C-alpha positions in Angstrom: 108.0 -28.6 22.4 104.4 -28.0 23.0 102.9 -31.1 24.5 99.6 -29.8 26.1 97.0 -27.2 25.1 94.5 -25.8 27.7 91.4 -24.1 26.1 88.8 -21.7 27.8 85.3 -22.7 26.9 83.0 -19.9 26.3 83.8 -17.7 23.3 86.9 -19.9 22.8 85.3 -23.4 21.9 81.7 -22.3 22.1 79.3 -19.4 21.6 75.5 -19.0 22.7 72.8 -19.5 20.3 71.0 -17.3 19.4 73.8 -15.1 19.3 74.2 -12.4 22.2 74.3 -9.2 19.7 71.0 -10.5 17.9 69.2 -11.1 21.3 70.6 -7.8 22.5 69.3 -5.9 19.2 65.9 -7.3 19.6 65.6 -6.2 23.5 66.7 -2.9 22.6 64.1 -2.6 19.5 61.3 -3.9 22.0 62.1 -0.9 24.0 62.2 1.5 21.2 66.1 1.8 21.5 67.9 2.0 17.9 71.4 0.7 18.0 73.3 -0.5 15.1 73.4 -4.2 15.3 77.0 -4.4 13.6 78.3 -2.5 16.7 77.1 -4.8 19.4 79.8 -7.5 18.8 82.3 -4.7 19.7 80.3 -3.6 22.7 80.1 -7.2 24.1 84.0 -7.6 23.7 84.5 -4.3 25.7 82.0 -5.2 28.3 83.3 -8.5 28.9 86.8 -6.9 30.0 85.0 -5.0 32.6 82.9 -8.3 33.5 86.2 -9.8 34.1 87.9 -7.1 36.0 85.0 -6.6 38.4 84.6 -10.3 38.8 88.1 -10.7 39.7 87.6 -7.8 42.2 84.6 -9.3 43.8 83.3 -12.5 42.6 79.7 -12.5 41.3 78.9 -15.3 43.6 80.0 -13.0 46.7 77.5 -10.2 45.8 74.1 -9.7 47.1 71.1 -9.5 44.8 71.5 -5.9 44.7 75.1 -6.0 43.8 74.4 -8.5 41.2 71.7 -6.0 39.9 74.1 -3.2 39.7 76.9 -5.1 38.1 74.8 -6.3 35.3 73.1 -3.0 34.8 76.6 -1.5 34.6 77.8 -4.3 32.3 74.7 -3.7 29.9 75.3 0.0 29.9 79.0 -0.6 28.5 77.6 -2.8 25.8 75.5 -0.1 24.4 77.7 2.8 25.1 80.3 0.9 23.2 77.8 0.3 20.4 77.2 4.1 20.3 74.1 4.3 22.3 74.1 6.1 25.8 71.4 4.8 28.2 70.8 5.2 31.9 71.6 2.4 34.6 67.7 2.1 35.0 66.9 1.5 31.4 70.2 -0.7 31.1 68.7 -2.9 33.8 65.4 -3.2 31.8 67.3 -4.1 28.6 69.4 -6.6 30.4 66.3 -8.4 32.1 64.7 -8.7 28.8 67.9 -10.1 27.0 68.7 -12.5 29.6 65.2 -14.1 29.7 65.7 -15.3 26.1 66.6 -18.8 26.0 69.8 -19.8 24.5 72.2 -22.8 24.5 75.8 -23.4 23.9 76.9 -24.4 20.3 80.5 -25.0 18.8 82.0 -22.7 16.6 82.1 -24.1 13.1 85.8 -25.3 13.3 85.8 -26.3 16.9 85.4 -29.9 16.4 87.5 -30.6 13.4 90.5 -28.5 14.9 90.2 -30.3 18.4 90.2 -33.7 16.3 93.1 -32.8 14.2 95.1 -31.6 17.4 94.4 -34.9 19.2 95.5 -36.7 15.9 98.8 -34.8 16.0 99.6 -36.0 19.4 98.6 -32.9 21.4 97.0 -33.4 24.7 93.9 -31.2 25.3 91.9 -30.0 28.2 89.6 -27.3 29.2 90.2 -24.7 31.9 87.0 -22.6 32.6 85.4 -20.2 34.9 82.1 -21.6 33.9 80.3 -23.1 37.1 78.7 -26.1 35.1 79.2 -29.8 34.8 81.8 -29.7 32.0 81.8 -33.5 31.6 78.1 -33.5 30.7 78.4 -30.3 28.9 81.2 -31.4 26.6 79.5 -34.7 26.1 76.2 -32.7 24.9 78.2 -30.9 22.4 80.2 -34.1 21.2 83.8 -32.7 22.0 84.5 -34.6 25.2 85.9 -37.3 23.0 88.8 -35.0 22.4 89.5 -33.8 26.0 91.5 -35.5 28.6 89.5 -33.6 31.4 87.8 -30.2 32.2 88.5 -28.0 35.3 86.4 -25.2 36.6 87.0 -22.4 38.6 84.6 -23.5 41.3 86.9 -26.5 42.1 90.2 -24.8 42.5 89.6 -20.9 42.0 88.9 -18.9 38.9 91.4 -17.4 36.2 93.3 -15.3 36.4 94.6 -16.9 39.5 97.5 -19.3 38.8 95.8 -22.3 41.0 93.8 -23.6 37.8 96.4 -23.4 35.4 98.8 -25.3 38.2 96.0 -27.9 38.8 95.9 -28.5 35.0 99.6 -28.9 34.7 99.6 -31.2 37.5 97.0 -33.4 36.1 98.5 -33.4 32.7 102.0 -34.1 34.3 103.7 -31.4 32.0 105.7 -28.5 32.8 104.5 -24.9 32.0 107.0 -24.4 29.3 105.4 -27.4 27.3 101.8 -26.2 27.8 99.8 -23.7 25.8 96.6 -21.9 27.1 94.1 -20.5 24.4 91.4 -18.0 25.4 89.5 -14.9 24.5 90.2 -12.7 27.5 93.3 -10.6 27.9 93.1 -10.6 31.7 91.7 -14.1 32.8 93.2 -16.2 30.0 96.4 -14.4 28.7 97.7 -12.7 32.1 96.7 -15.9 34.0 98.3 -18.2 31.7 101.6 -16.1 31.5 101.9 -15.7 35.2 101.6 -19.6 35.5 104.4 -19.8 33.1 102.1 -21.4 30.1 102.5 -20.1 26.4 99.4 -17.6 26.2 97.5 -17.3 23.0 94.7 -14.8 22.6 91.8 -15.8 20.2 90.4 -12.4 19.0 87.5 -13.4 16.5 86.6 -9.9 16.1 89.9 -8.3 16.0 89.0 -5.9 19.3 92.2 -6.7 21.3 95.0 -6.1 18.6 96.7 -3.9 21.4 97.4 -6.7 23.8 100.9 -7.7 23.9 102.8 -10.5 25.7 101.0 -13.2 23.7 100.4 -14.9 20.5 97.2 -13.7 18.6 95.0 -15.8 16.4 91.3 -15.1 14.8 90.2 -18.5 14.9 90.9 -22.1 16.2 92.6 -22.9 12.9 95.2 -20.3 13.4 96.8 -22.7 15.9 98.0 -24.8 13.2 100.6 -22.4 11.6 101.4 -21.2 15.3 102.4 -24.7 16.6 104.3 -25.4 13.5 106.3 -22.1 13.8 106.9 -22.7 17.6 108.1 -26.3 16.9 110.3 -24.9 14.1 112.0 -22.2 16.4 112.4 -24.9 19.2 114.0 -27.3 16.8 116.5 -24.7 15.6 117.5 -23.9 19.0 
């Protein structure tokens, strides 16, 4: 029986506004680069795999300024390659610098608050496990979702996903065993592999359908997909 549900934060409960593909498209247009706007969501999804792999290999916080510039230039290059446009690393850095300068803020997905409220009403215990280096109590309060969460743990406190320490810290704080906990996130490596390694039930939220080849986890395309999934798991466990 699932008792606790942990959530990744960015791209799981919240997104940026304005949307990153929209910012990206405008930056490319300003530099005379034509890119199909409908392809940019896929570009970000694939580039985020690179981001997580590289950040796990050598965390961004441990790289010097030149190393971070190179990292984000390559990240930008992958976004555009997957969107169907090839650019040099030099041009990629120009586009990235322009895109990153645009003011943006976190906003919750439309279903986030209703789903958290309903899950809490059903008796599930909820928390956030994130690699984001922010004051999560303040941020979740601003977004009006803190009321549904028991706590948030960041990678800065105990180590970033996919390392098991952050999952183990969440389990310890909840006082539940791994087999009674679920982790929901959008990244195959940091969320799915990390949760599975720690013994939790991993759930991949794949809003764009870009990671259908990922195995060893449950798939949902929105947070509302948790309802039938939890019902099915409860039914299976009840049936023995």
